[in-house]
C-alpha positions in Angstrom: 17.2 -26.7 29.4 17.9 -28.1 32.9 17.1 -31.8 33.6 17.8 -31.7 37.5 17.4 -28.8 39.9 18.5 -28.8 43.5 16.2 -26.8 45.8 17.8 -26.3 49.3 15.3 -25.2 51.8 15.0 -24.0 55.4 11.4 -23.0 55.4 12.2 -19.3 55.5 10.2 -16.7 53.6 13.1 -16.6 51.0 13.4 -20.2 50.5 9.6 -20.4 49.8 10.1 -17.7 47.1 13.0 -19.9 45.7 10.3 -22.7 45.7 8.1 -20.9 43.4 10.8 -20.1 40.9 11.9 -23.7 41.0 8.5 -24.8 40.3 8.3 -22.5 37.2 11.6 -23.8 35.9 10.3 -27.5 36.4 7.2 -26.5 34.4 9.2 -25.0 31.5 11.9 -27.7 31.4 10.2 -30.8 32.7 13.2 -30.9 35.1 13.5 -33.5 37.9 13.9 -31.6 41.4 15.8 -32.4 44.5 14.7 -30.7 47.7 17.4 -30.8 50.3 17.0 -29.8 54.2 20.3 -29.7 56.1 20.5 -30.1 59.8 23.4 -28.2 61.3 24.7 -30.4 64.0 25.9 -27.7 66.3 25.0 -24.2 67.1 26.4 -21.7 64.6 29.7 -20.3 65.8 29.3 -17.0 67.6 32.0 -14.4 67.8 31.2 -13.7 71.6 34.4 -14.6 72.8 32.7 -16.9 75.3 34.3 -20.4 75.7 32.2 -23.0 74.1 31.8 -25.1 77.5 29.6 -22.1 78.5 27.1 -22.4 75.6 24.1 -25.0 76.0 24.5 -28.4 74.5 21.9 -29.6 72.2 20.6 -33.0 73.1 19.1 -35.7 71.0 15.6 -34.4 71.5 16.8 -31.0 70.0 17.9 -32.8 66.7 14.9 -34.9 66.5 12.7 -31.7 66.5 15.0 -30.2 63.8 14.7 -33.4 61.7 10.9 -33.5 62.2 10.8 -29.7 61.2 12.8 -30.7 58.0 10.4 -33.5 57.0 7.5 -31.1 57.5 9.2 -28.4 55.2 9.6 -31.0 52.5 6.2 -32.4 52.9 4.8 -28.8 52.5 6.9 -28.3 49.3 5.6 -31.8 48.1 2.1 -30.5 48.6 2.7 -27.2 46.9 4.2 -29.2 44.0 1.1 -31.3 43.6 -1.4 -28.5 44.4 0.1 -25.7 42.4 2.5 -27.0 39.8 0.7 -30.3 38.8 -3.0 -29.8 39.8 -2.8 -33.1 41.5 -1.1 -35.1 38.5 2.6 -35.1 38.5 3.5 -37.5 35.9 6.6 -36.0 34.4 8.2 -34.5 37.7 10.6 -36.7 39.7 11.1 -35.4 43.2 13.6 -36.6 45.5 14.0 -35.3 49.0 17.2 -35.4 51.1 17.7 -34.6 54.7 21.3 -34.6 55.8 23.5 -33.3 58.6 26.5 -31.1 58.5 27.3 -27.6 57.6 24.7 -26.4 55.1 26.9 -24.8 52.5 29.3 -27.8 52.4 26.4 -30.4 52.2 24.7 -28.5 49.3 27.9 -28.1 47.4 28.7 -31.8 47.9 25.4 -33.1 46.6 25.9 -31.4 43.3 28.1 -34.1 41.7 26.5 -37.0 43.6 23.0 -36.2 42.3 24.0 -34.7 38.8 22.4 -31.4 39.6 22.6 -28.9 36.9 21.1 -25.7 38.6 20.8 -24.8 42.3 17.8 -22.6 43.1 17.9 -21.0 46.6 16.9 -18.1 48.7 19.1 -15.1 49.2 19.2 -15.6 53.0 17.5 -18.0 55.4 16.1 -18.0 58.9 19.4 -17.2 60.5 19.9 -13.6 60.0 22.6 -13.3 62.6 24.7 -15.9 61.0 24.7 -14.1 57.8 26.7 -11.2 59.7 29.0 -13.4 61.8 30.3 -15.9 59.7 28.8 -15.2 56.1 25.7 -16.5 54.4 25.1 -20.1 53.4 24.1 -18.8 50.0 27.2 -16.8 49.5 29.3 -19.8 50.2 27.4 -22.0 47.8 27.7 -19.4 45.0 31.4 -19.1 45.7 32.1 -22.9 45.7 29.6 -24.6 43.6 30.7 -25.5 40.1 27.1 -25.3 38.8 24.9 -22.4 38.0 23.2 -21.1 41.1 20.0 -18.8 40.9 19.6 -16.7 44.0 16.0 -15.5 44.7 15.8 -12.4 46.9 
């Protein structure tokens, strides 16, 4: 079975369903889990025809709020792992959390070899529904570019 699983998450309902599947796999295979949250350092590109200078520019406070959200999502997953999966005693599961900045699909694909990931478990779509229609979904790009198995949870 798998020894190391990557769980990219954004806190969406789909990623929460992916959490449950990842926990099930961990239970069956005693795999280690890497939970990842990616901060996109700019607004998603919109096909609006507007010059970029007319769009609002996020400040450091904006990024700090997103980082804090990432930490909260990861903490919630850790608590779920303890409460649901391990009944408070997680002896055989190593959990690593990564918060990084960049284009989510690129960051997810790039971490696979660095962390020796054998399986990616992720939701079919995240919180950014518009992004899916304008530039394609993160999940689709990961499936297309990953050289490891990707389990997509609807």
